C-alpha positions in Angstrom: -75.1 52.9 -28.3 -71.7 52.4 -27.3 -70.4 50.0 -24.5 -67.0 49.3 -23.3 -66.3 45.4 -23.3 -63.7 43.4 -21.6 -62.7 41.6 -24.8 -62.8 44.5 -27.8 -62.5 47.7 -25.3 -65.5 50.5 -26.5 -68.0 49.3 -29.6 -71.0 50.7 -31.0 -73.7 48.1 -30.3 -77.2 48.0 -31.8 -80.1 48.1 -29.8 -81.2 44.1 -30.9 -78.2 43.2 -28.9 -79.0 44.5 -25.5 -80.2 41.5 -23.4 -81.8 41.9 -20.0 -81.7 39.4 -17.1 -84.4 40.2 -14.1 -82.8 38.0 -12.0 -79.3 38.4 -13.5 -77.0 35.4 -13.6 -75.8 33.4 -10.4 -73.4 35.1 -8.4 -74.4 38.6 -10.2 -77.9 39.0 -9.7 -77.3 42.7 -9.4 -76.0 43.0 -13.0 -79.2 42.6 -15.5 -78.1 44.3 -18.7 -76.0 42.6 -21.1 -75.1 42.6 -24.7 -74.9 39.7 -26.8 -71.7 40.1 -29.5 -70.3 37.8 -31.8 -66.7 36.7 -31.2 -63.7 37.1 -33.1 -63.9 33.2 -33.1 -66.8 31.2 -33.6 -69.1 29.3 -32.7 -68.5 31.9 -30.1 -70.0 34.7 -28.9 -69.5 37.0 -26.1 -71.8 38.1 -23.2 -71.3 41.6 -22.0 -72.4 43.3 -18.8 -73.6 46.7 -19.6 -72.4 48.0 -15.8 -69.4 46.3 -15.0 -66.6 45.9 -17.9 -65.3 43.0 -16.1 -68.0 41.1 -15.8 -68.3 39.0 -19.7 -69.0 35.5 -20.4 -68.2 33.0 -22.9 -71.2 31.3 -24.7 -71.7 28.6 -26.7 -74.9 27.0 -28.3 -74.9 23.5 -26.6 -76.0 21.6 -29.6 -73.1 21.9 -31.6 -71.0 20.1 -29.8 -73.9 17.7 -28.0 -76.9 17.4 -30.3 -78.4 15.1 -28.0 -78.8 17.6 -24.8 -82.5 18.6 -23.7 -83.0 21.5 -21.7 -86.1 20.4 -20.0 -87.3 23.7 -18.3 -90.2 24.1 -16.7 -93.0 26.8 -18.1 -93.3 28.8 -15.2 -89.7 29.5 -15.7 -89.7 30.0 -19.4 -93.1 32.9 -18.4 -90.9 34.9 -16.6 -89.0 35.8 -19.8 -92.6 35.7 -21.8 -91.8 32.9 -23.8 -94.8 29.9 -24.7 -93.1 28.7 -27.6 -90.0 27.4 -27.5 -89.3 27.7 -30.8 -88.7 31.9 -29.4 -86.1 30.5 -27.0 -81.9 30.6 -27.6 -80.4 28.4 -25.5 -76.7 28.9 -24.8 -74.1 27.6 -22.4 -71.4 29.4 -20.3 -67.5 28.2 -21.3 -64.6 28.0 -18.6 -61.2 28.4 -20.3 -58.8 27.9 -17.6 -56.0 30.7 -17.7 -53.4 27.8 -16.7 -54.4 25.5 -19.9 -56.5 22.7 -19.9 -59.6 21.9 -21.1 -62.4 24.0 -22.1 -65.8 23.4 -20.8 -69.3 24.2 -21.0 -72.0 24.5 -18.5 -74.7 22.1 -19.2 -76.5 22.1 -16.0 -77.1 25.8 -16.0 -78.0 27.3 -19.3 -79.0 30.5 -20.3 -82.3 31.0 -21.8 -83.1 34.4 -24.2 -86.5 35.0 -25.3 -85.5 36.6 -29.3 -88.3 38.4 -29.2 -87.9 40.1 -26.3 -84.5 39.9 -25.5 -85.0 39.0 -22.1 -82.8 36.2 -20.6 -82.6 34.0 -17.8 -80.2 31.3 -16.1 -82.4 27.9 -15.5 -80.6 25.3 -13.1 -81.6 22.0 -14.6 -82.2 18.6 -12.7 -81.3 16.4 -14.4 -78.7 14.4 -13.8 -76.5 13.9 -17.7 -76.1 17.8 -17.4 -73.0 18.8 -15.2 -71.6 22.3 -14.8 -68.3 21.0 -16.5 -68.4 19.1 -19.8 -65.4 19.2 -21.8 -66.4 20.8 -25.6 -63.4 19.5 -27.6 -63.9 15.5 -26.3 -67.7 15.9 -26.7 -67.2 17.2 -30.3 -64.4 14.2 -30.7 -67.1 11.6 -29.5 -70.1 13.0 -31.5 -68.2 12.5 -34.4 -66.8 9.0 -33.6 -69.7 5.9 -35.1 -70.3 3.6 -31.6 -68.7 6.1 -29.3 -71.0 4.9 -27.0 -72.1 6.6 -23.7 -70.7 10.3 -23.2 -69.9 11.7 -19.6 
């Protein structure tokens, strides 16, 4: 299938890259069909709306820069996308890159959860006070690599 993307223009997409969000994403509830694409720069991905070329999100696996990340998600929420085994879930954080420069941040409070088998997803809001909407990715990577770095915010 062909999808018009914000980052790459018109691209061929495999059906297995399609992700359906029954409830949409926060602020984009009416957009439910997306495709997951590899970004030119790893370890990032693009989540592109199929219905609106202007709606695309940069994603990252939060465990890459926060190995201690815990997405404690209620089982009832996971059932909405047919996840009974947490091993079937892919977890992503939405990345923000300020246009005027500054720190690239990731939203660890509102992760995206995708069922790798059914390719259905949802965005959840975690209540754990450790996770904020703006975690500085590079600072946290640096802290994770520094022995004895202590507590990170």
